[in-house]
Structures are given as structure tokens and as C-alpha cells.
N, C-alpha and C positions, 0 to 999 in steps of 0.2 A: 751446904746442900741438904734439902729436906729428905725425909725417908722415902717418899714416893719416887722422887727423881732418882735417888740412889738405887732403888730397886730396879728401875728400868735400865739404868746404866749397867748394873751388874749382870742383867740377862742379855746384854747386847742390843738394847733398843734405845739409842740416844734420841731418836725423834720423839718417841713417847716421853722420854725423860724431859725433853724440852717443854713439852706441854704441861708438865707438872712442876716445873722449877719455881714458878711464882703463881700460886693459885689465886692470889688476890688481884692479879693483873686482869685486864679486860680479855675477852675471848680473842679479839684480834691480836693482841700482844702475845697471848699464849700460843696461838696457831703460828704466828710469825716466828716465835722462838723455836717451836718444834721444827719448822722448815729450816731455820738457821742451823740447827743441830744436824738435820738431814744432810745439808750441803757441806757442813764441816766434816762429817764422818764418812760420807759416801765415797766409794772408790770407783772412778770411772772405768769403763771397759778398756781393755788393752789397746794401746796405740798401735795402729797398723803401718805406720811409716808414711802414710799418704798426706795429701795436701790439707786435710781438715781434721781437727780434734776439738771436742769429743768425736768419737766414732763408735761403731758397734752398737750393741743392745743397750737401751736406756736402763737406768737404775731406778725403777719405780717401786719394786718390791724388796729392795735390798734390806730395808728396815721392816721386818715382817709385821710390825704392829699396824701399819697403815698401807693401804693399797691405793694407787693412783693419786698420790698426794696433791697433784696439781688441780684435781677436781674439787676435792675437799678432804678433810681428815676423816677417813672412814675406818673405823676400828675393826680389826680382824681378831675378835675375841678368842676364837678357837686356837689360832696360831699362838697368841701370847699365853693363853691358858696352858698350852702344852709345855711352855717353859716355866710358867709360874701361875698357879691358880689365883694367887693374891693379885698379881698384875692384871690378869684377865678381868677380875672383878672391878678393879680400879677403872679400867677402860670403859666399863659400862656406864660411867658417869657422862659419857659422850655418845648418846644413841645415834645411830645412822639415819639420816633423812632419806626417805625412799618413797617413790610413787609406786604403790602396789599395782600389780598386773590385774586386769579385769578380764573376765572371759570374753566380753564384747570389746575389750580394749586392745590396743595395739600400739606399743611405743617402747621407749628406751628407758623407762624407770627413772626419769629425772636426770639422765646423763647430759652433760653440757660440753660440747666441743668449743673451741675458741681460737681466735687468730690474734696473736700479739701485734702491737704496733711496731713492727720491725724497723720501718723507716725512721721512726722517731729515735729509737735507740741508736741507729747508725748516725743520725745527725747530732744528737746531744751527748751520747755516751751515758753510762750510769752515773758518772760524776755529775753530769748536768741534772739527772733525775734527783740525785741526792740534794742538790741545791734547791730544787723545787720543793722537795719533801720537807726540808728544814724550815721552810716558810709556812708550813701548815699549822693552823691553830689547834686542830684536834690532836691532843697529845698522844692518845691511844694509837691513832693511825700513823702519826709521825714516828713514834718510837718503834712501832711494829715494822714499818717499811724500812727504816734505817737498820733495824736488827736483821731483817731479811737480806738486805744488801750486804751486810757483813758476812752472812753465810755464803752468798753468791761469790763474794770476793775470795773467800777461803777455797771454794771449789775451783774458781778460775786459777788461783795460784797453783793448785795441785795439777791442773791441766797444763799450765805453762811449764812447771817444773818437770813433768813427765816428758814433754816434747824435748826439752833441753837434755834431760838424762838419756833419752833414747836416741839422741843426735838426729832429731827430725829436721825437716827442711828449714833452712835459715829464714825463708820468707814467712813460714808459719810462726816461727819464734818471734820474728819482728812484728807480725800482725797481732799476735796474742799479747804482746807488750803494749799495744795500742788499744785494742778493742776487747771487750765491750765497754770499758770504763771511760775511754776517750773516743771522740768521734772517728768514724772510718775516714780514711784519706784517699782510698783507691778501691777499685773493683774487687781485688782479692781480699782486702781487709773487710769489705762489706760482706762478702760471702762467708768469711770466717766468723764474723759477728752474727750473721743470720743463722749460721749453723749452731753457734753457742746458745742463742736465744731459743732456737727450736728445741734443743736438749733440755734446757732448764724449764721449759713449758711442757716437758714430758712428751716431746715428739708428736705433737698434734697436727697442726696445719701450717704449711709454709707461707700461705698468703699471696700477696701481690708481687710476685718475683720480678718480672721484667720491668714493671714500673718502679719498684723500689730500688733495684740495682742500677738502673740506667744512668742516674746522675753521676755514678762513679766510673762509668765505662769510658775508656779512652782508645777504643779500637782494638783491644786485645782479643785473642782467641782464648776464651775461658771455659770452653766446653768440658775440658778435663775436670775442672774444679766443680762445675755444675753437676757433672755426672757423679762425682764423688759425693756431693750433697744429696743428689737423688738416691744414691745407693744407701746413704744413712736413713733417708726417709723410708725406703723400701724395707730395710732390715727391721725397722721399728714399727712397721704397719702404720706409718704416718698417713695423713689424709690429703688435703687438696691444696693446690696452688692455681692461681688464675693467670692467664696471659691476655694482654690487650685490655681495652680496645685501642689504646695509644701504642700501636706497634712500633718497635724499635729494633736495633740489631740484637739486643738481649733476647727478644722474642724468638728470633731465628736460632740463636744459640741454645735456648731452652728446648726448642723442637728437635734440634740435632742431638742434644744430650739425653733426652728421654727415650730415644729409640731403643726398644727392646726391654725397657725397665717398667715394672708394674706400677710403681708409685713414686712420687705423689700423683694423685689424680689431677692431671692437667686439664683445666677448664679453659677452653679457647673461646673467648668472647668475640663472636664473629660480626664484622661489619663489611661494607663494600670495599673497605680499604685493605682487606687481606690480600696479599700479593700471590701471584702464581707460585713463587718460590715457597711460600708458607703452605699452600695447598699441597704442593709436591712433598714437602718435608712431613706434613701431617699424614699423608698417604703412606710414605715410606715407613713411618713409625707404626701405623696401624697394621700394615700387612706383615709385620714381624710377629703379630699376635699378642702384643702387649696391651691393646685396648686404649692406647694413648694417641691423641688427646680426645676428650669429649668436647662437644660443640654447644655453644650457648648463643641464643638470639639476643644480642646486645640491645637492639632497639626495643624488642618486645619486653625484655626484662625491665629496662628502665621505665617504660610506659606503665607496666604493671605495678612496680614498686612506688612510682610517683603517685599513682592513684590511691594505693592503700596507705601511703605514708605522706600525706600532703604537707605535714608540718616539718618534715626533715629537709635539710638543704640538699640541693642537687649534688654538691661536692661529696656529701656524706653518702648519698645513695650510689654515687659513682664508685664508691669503695666496695660495692658488692663483690662477694667472693663466697662461693659455696663452701661450707665447712663440713667435716665428716664426709659422708657420702656425697651430698650436694645440697645440704640444708642452707637456706638463705641466711647469710651473715654479712657483716660489713667490717672489713679487715681493720683491726686495731681499735675499733670504737664500739663494739657491740657485745652484748651478753644475750645470745639467742639459744634457748634450750634446744638441744638436738634430738628431735623426736621424743620430747618429754613424755608424751603420751599420744593416744590416738584412738580411733574407733574402727573396728572390724565390721564394716557395714554389711558384708555377706553373712556374718553370724547373726546380725540383727534381722536380716531378711529371712534366713532359714528358721529362726525361732518364731518370728512373727507369722510366717506362712502356716505354721503348725498350731500355734497357740490362739491366734486371733483372726487370721486371714480367711479361714474357711467360712466365716459368717458374712463376708462381704458380698454384696449383690451386684456390684459393677466394678469395672477396672478402676474407674476414678476413685471410688470409695476405698478399694484395696490399696491403690497407689498412695493416696493422701494419708491413709492410716499408717503405711510403712514410713513415709517421710517424717511423720510426727515421731515415730519410734526412733528413727535415726537421729532426729534433732535432739530428742531427750537424752540419748546415749552420748552425743557430742557435748551437750550442756553439762552432763555429769562429769565427764572427764575434764572439761575446761575448768570447772569449779575446783576439781581436785588439783589440777596443775597450779591454779592461782593460790589455793591454800598452801600447797607445798612450797611455792616461791616465797610466800610470806613467812612460813616457818623457817625456811633456810636462811632468809635474811636476818632473822633474830638469833639463830643458833650456829650457823656454819659460815664464818667469814672465809674469804679466799684471798690470802695475802699476795700470792704470786700474780694473780690476774688483776688485783687492785693496783699492782705496780705496773703491769704491762698494757693495760687497756685504758685509753682515754675515755671519760674525763674524771676518773675516780680521784686522782690527786687534786685536780683543780676544784672539783666540787666538794672534796673531803667527804666522800661517801664511798663506803666499801662496795666492792664489785657485786656481791650477791644481794646487797641492800638497794641496788639501783644506781650504782655509781657510773656504769657505762653510759655512753651517749645514747645508744639505741638498745632497747631491751625487747625481748619477745620470746616466743615459744613455737617451734615447728611441730605441727600436729599432723600425725600420719593417718591417711585414709587407706584402708586395705579392702580390696574386693570390689572396686568400682566397676570394672568391666564384667565381672561375674554378675553383679546386680543388674547392669543394663541388659545383658543377654537373658537373664532370668525373667526380668520384667517383660521383655518382648515375647518370651515363650508363654508366660502366664496370660498376657493380653490376647494372644492368638488362640491358644488351645483351650483356655478356660472361658474367656468372655466373648470372643468373636466366633470361633468355630464350634464352640460347645462340645469339643471332643471329649472333655472330662470335667468333672468338678475339681475344685482345688483340693478337696479331701481325697479324691481318687488320685490326683497328681501326686500328693504327698505320699500316699501308700505305694504307688508305683516307683517313686524315687527311692523310698526307704527299702523297698524290696529288691532294688537293683534290676527291675524288669527290662530285659534286653530289648524287647520290641518297642517299649516306650522310649528308651534312650535313643533308639534309631529314629523314632518319630521326632524327637527333639532336634536332631540334626537338620531337619527341614524347616525349622523356624527361622524367622528373621534374626540376624545377629550382627553385632558390631564387627566391622571389617568388610562388610559388603558395600559396594557402590550404590547405596540406597538412600535417597533423600529423607524418607520417613525415619529410617533407622538413625541416620546422622542427626536429624533434628531432635529425636528423642534423647540421644546420647548427650547432646548439648544441654537440653532442658534438665535432664536428670542430674547431671554433674553440677549444673548451676544451682539447682535447688539444694543438693547435698552441701555445697560449699557456701551457700548464702548465709548460713548460721554464723560463720566466722567473720563475715565482712563488717568492718566497723567495730568489732568487739575488742575491748582493751583488757590488758593483763596488769598485774602488779607492776609498779614502777613505770606506769604509763607505757607498758609494753604492748606488743602486737601478737595476735594469734595468726600463724602462717601455715595454712593447710598444705599438705604435700602428699605425693604418692611416690614413696621411696621404699620399695619392698626388698631391697638388697637380697639377703638370703632368708628373709623371714616369711616369704609367702608360702613356704612349706609348713612352717609352724602355725601360721595364722589359719591355714586350711585344716590343720589337724584337729580343730575344735568345731568345725562347721559341718553340719549335716548335709546331705545331698541337696543340690540346687538345680533349678530347671535350665541352667545354661549347659547341662550335660555333664556336669562335674559330679562324681560319685562322693559318697560320704567320706570326709576327712582327707580328701585329696588336696593338693596345693591349690591356692587361689591364683588369680591373674598376676602376671609380672608387670606391675605398674600400670601404664595406660595403653599398652599394645593390645591388639586383638588377641583372643585366646589362641594358644599354639595350634589347636586342632581346627581353627576357623580362619586362619590367615590365608586369604586368596589374593592372587595377583602378585605383583612384585613389591619392592620396597616403597615405591611411590604410593601404591595403594594403602600400605600400612600407615605411611606418614599422613596421607590424606584423611584416613579414618581417625587417627590420633588427633588431628587438628580440630576435629569437631567436639572434643572434650573442652569444657569451659576453662581453658588454660589461664586466662587472665585473672581467675580467682584462685588458682593453685599457686599462691604466693610463696609457698615453701619450696617450690619447684617440682613439677611432674616429670618423671623419667620415662624416656622411650628407649628401649633396647632394640638394636638391629644386629643381625649377623650378615656380613658381606663376604664375598669371595676374596681370597688373597690376590686375585687377578684384577681387583678394583683399580681403576685409573684415577689420577687426580681430578680430571675434568668431570668424571662421573661422581666422585665424592662431593665436589663443589656444587654440582647441579642438584644432587639429592639434598644436601644440607640447606642450601640457600632456598630451594624450592619449598622445603618443609617450613622454614622460617617465614617465608612470604605468606604461607597459609595460616600463620599464627602459632606454630609450634615454638616452644621455648628451649628445649634441650633434647639432644640426641647423643647416645653413646653407642659405639660400634665395636663389635668383636670380629676379628678376621681369622677364621679357621673353618675347616670342613667338618661335616658330620662324621666322616670316616676317621679323622683324627680323634674326635671326641669319643666315639665308640671304642676305638682302640685303647684310649686312655682309661676307659672304664674297666677294661679287663687286664691291661698291662700298664698300671700307673707308673711303674718304675721307668718306663720308656718315655714318659711325658711329664717329667718333673717341672719343666718350664712353661707348660701350656697354661695360658691365661684367658679367662673369660670375664666379660663385664656383667656385674650383678647389681642392678638397681642403684647405680651411683658410684661404684668403685670397681676396680679390677681385682680379681682374686685368682690364685692358682686353682685350676680345675680340681687337682688332687686334694685341695684343702676345703672344698665345699663341704658343708656340714653333714650331708647325708647322701646316700645313693639316690634317693628319691629326687633330691635337688639336682644332682648331676644328670639324671635321666630327663628331667624337665628342661634343662638347658639344651640337651641334645635334640629335643623336639622342636626347638626354635627353627623357623624356616631360614635357609641359607639363600642369599640372593647374589 
């Protein structure tokens, strides 16, 4: 053993030790050896005696040198330096790849969710994977993946030994003797295998559950096991699973099992084939306040994706499943950056108004000048994402996802280097509705009514002039049943999104614009000066594509009708619409609302069921509402865990229907 590896072993960092065991090996082999050591040394959470193991909290930071190893090996220099200054200096030989945040930018810093090809592991088992790997000509990838499988095998043995030692359920012992190395033979083994893969991919996304499990279903009631799996996802803040559109008895069992559970985010792909029983079960779940499921327009999404991805097969596009909050991915076959980056178009507008807009003599000139600024900002971030992807491909291999995502093994190309069948980046757009309302106000007050100059408007906004803010309330705004407003909203969103259409990314990937402001719309607003939509300086921006809270008029149908005028067919990363409905909502009402919105062209809607009274009480007595859940831009979150009081207050302002 060399001195570097010994140093890391001595300070209790076997994962880092693995990275330095053979410095002459390729990066892929070194990262694979590091992961092998991680799985050989990591101790799983305590077995709870239930039907699934692993269970409990994932072990991502057990080896402090690296955080979230499934994404990439990201060195935590400070942690290691606290143990050994020499070890910390050694780790600096592997700098962290990171997309910097921009003032006008809005994104996730290069973070990548993913969805393993669970069904393939169920069908082949890892022994089948090993046979495919052994045929690879690339010795670096072959040796690295086989090394990784040895680590997974060691972890699996520890899992099985623990269940035997703790006298766990005999059916679990039997299942773990079969999966994941041999193919699953029944529904229970399939779920045990699915759960194991979920944990070794660090509890990210469960994927196409009902479709993947159905071939193993023989009429059993497995809601207890599904509920145990959903509990594991919940404990670990896991993300999304899709239901449908090929509905089957497992779909029904998933809807029963999710009742009252916050995660995974169930994405219900809606077609005319949804049964009344499914609408009833979906309603029963929603009125518990868990926010489950969300609803997706299957026909609209397939049409949209086919248009933007004409060279991908229908079967591949059919594997659509939102990952993370709801970012467009394709289960088991894609590497789609999850909000890699984005643009805060409200920031661009606020700065443009004050720096250049005052010299414009017509609305057309002002409008076109702004659109050019927004395009420039988007181009800058797109180039940064592309540069980042190329850098990561050269320096940061990802062995686990090279193993779990098709077609990395077949193509003999590493995951980050373009090995996945479909590659891309979800690009987040913040402030769309703020900009639409602001443009409408500028058009009316500055260029039509001549109520004030733009310079005067800026001064009154910056001064917080109460009389002027009252004046702004009378301006046309998104959310009104007004044909001119709706036409402008469609035109504006179309022009903002047109910069992405047809644009390609490293590894023949796609840019997929989205509006997914989860809990970030408070942060994105915190850098934006006052805007003519009536928003004061540094207040939160809009919540995705719904009308602003203070301007929602009419019922939920009016909100949905307004949202449908946004150019959703170019929002390929998925635009989110949040609604809050009464707990008295009936299945027939839910069905009519969802299907009506989809007929208008809406792509996705997610629903929270709780009253303003509950939320207000939770604000002052959080200890009495520990299980209160709200939908936040693509996922469900406990109200008490929202990142700030400001965000909580903004959620309370949402209209209840």
C-alpha cells in the first residue's frame, strides 16, 4: 500500500484511500476503486425488522472526504483537513467541477439527478451485467465497473448478514439471496431489488414503478411493501416516481400506498383511460394534505417531446419520467442535468429598465431591447453549461451511473462523457409572470397613457411610492379573462423560450427550458429591484406559471385558463402550476379540473389540500403541525421545513379554491 492510501486509511477515510491506491490507473478506475472501498466499509442504517432492507437514512456522508458520491467525487477539503492537513492538500489534486451562480442566473450549480434502469436490473441481475461488462474492449471501463460490482457485492453481503442476524422476515432473507445479482422471480423480490438499487444510487428517483413492477405481479396485495418503500424514499428526501399511462393493478396499489406520505413525488400520467377508482384514490390521497399525486398531460407531453426530439424513438420518449422536482428525464436511459443553470429574467428586466430602458421612445423599441438582453443572458448561461459538461466529461467520471444507465456499457462510453442514450440539461427560467405583468404596466402607463416616463416610474418604484403602487393594481395583468393579455403572455413566453428551440448541447444533448421555482423564488427575488408588476424590491418572484398571488381572480378554472396561454409546448423541461384546493374537493371535481386544464394545453398541475387557517396556525404553532405538507414547485415539503418565514407567508397567500 502506498503512503497516500495509508494516510487516508489511518484517518478513517477508506473511500479517499481507494482513490489513491493506484495513481497510475485511469480516472475511471480510480473513482471506481474509491466507490468500491466506500461500499466495502460503509455500515448501513439499523435494520427496523420490516419487509425491506436497506432502510433508514442513506449513508452518503459516512466517509467525510466525499459528499454525495453518486453524483461525483466532490472533495470536502475542510473536513479532511481537520483530520489531517496533509490529507486535505492531497485531495486538492481533484478540484470540484461547479457551475458558478450568476446574479442574473438561476439554477442548480451543475447538479444532476438520475433514474437507474431498475427494470433491467430486475430482469438480468448484476450477474448478467457482469457478463456484459466482461465483453467490453475498453479495459479501463471494464476493470472499473467490475471493481465497483465487487464493492456492491460486499455491501449486499452485509445487508443479507444483518437481516439473518436480526432474525428478519424469512421472505426478505430469501429475496436477498436472489436479488440484485440474480433476476427477480416475483413481485416481492422485484420491490426488494428496486429498494436496493434506490439506495446504492443514493436514494434519488424511483422511476417507472407500476410499469416496472407489473410483470412480476400475480394478484397479490403488496401495498404494505410499497408503503415501506415509499417510507424509505420519504426518510431520504428521495424524489419522483411515475404512474401510467399503461395503468394496471400496481397503479392502483401505488395510489393506495402513497396516501398520507410526502414522497416520492408521484407523477400521474393522465389519459382518458384513468378509471373512476383511480380518480377517487387520487382525491382520497390529496385531501390528506400530502400533495400526492401530481398530474401530467400524457398526450401533451408526448407531443412536445416528439417535436423537440425528432430523432429519438417513440419507445424512448415513452420512458418520460420527471426527475428531481419534475425535470424532464427518461428513466434508465438519460443523463439530463437537473436545473444545471438558468436565467432570472426578472433581474434582467429590472436592470435593463434602469440602465438602458429610459432612452427608448416606443414600447416596441423597449420590448425588443429587453428581449435581446434576455437572449444574451440565456446564451451566456448555455455556453457555461456546455463548457461545464465538456470539462466534467474529461475530469469527473461517474462509475455508478455508468453501470446503471443504458447505453454506457454497450457504447463503452462513460456516463458523463455522453454514454447515456439521451443527454441534456434542464434550464430554469425565473420571473416569467413578473415580466409579463411588468411589461403590460410599462406599455399602459409609460407608452399608452403617458402617465409617467420610465425614469419617473423607476424613481417611484425605488421610493416605494404607495400611491403609485396603488395605480399599478389597475393595470392589465396575467390572470384576467382578457384576450389581449393572454395573447401577450403567449407571445412573450414564446419569444423568451425560442432561444432554446433546436439548440444542442455537448454529447448531442438538448436544452430543456423549465419553470420550476420550488423554494427558490424567494431567493431569486432577493436580488431583484422593484418591478412594475407591483412587486417591491427584493420580494419573492412568481411561483412558476400561476398568476401572481395578489392578482388571482375567479376560481381554479380561471387560473388554469390563464396558465394555458403560456407557450407550454416550448417549456420542454416542464412548467409547474400550483393550486390549493379545499379538503372537501370531490373526485368528479378534481377530474373535471385536471382534464379541462389539459384540454386547454396545460402540461402539469400539482395540488395542495389545506386551509389558510391551518397554514396560519402552523406559522405560530409549528409544533402542532409537524405533518403539514405543501406543494412547492415540483415536490412536496413539510410546511415547517420551508427555508424561510417569507416563503411560508407567500404560500399562505395562495388562493384556496
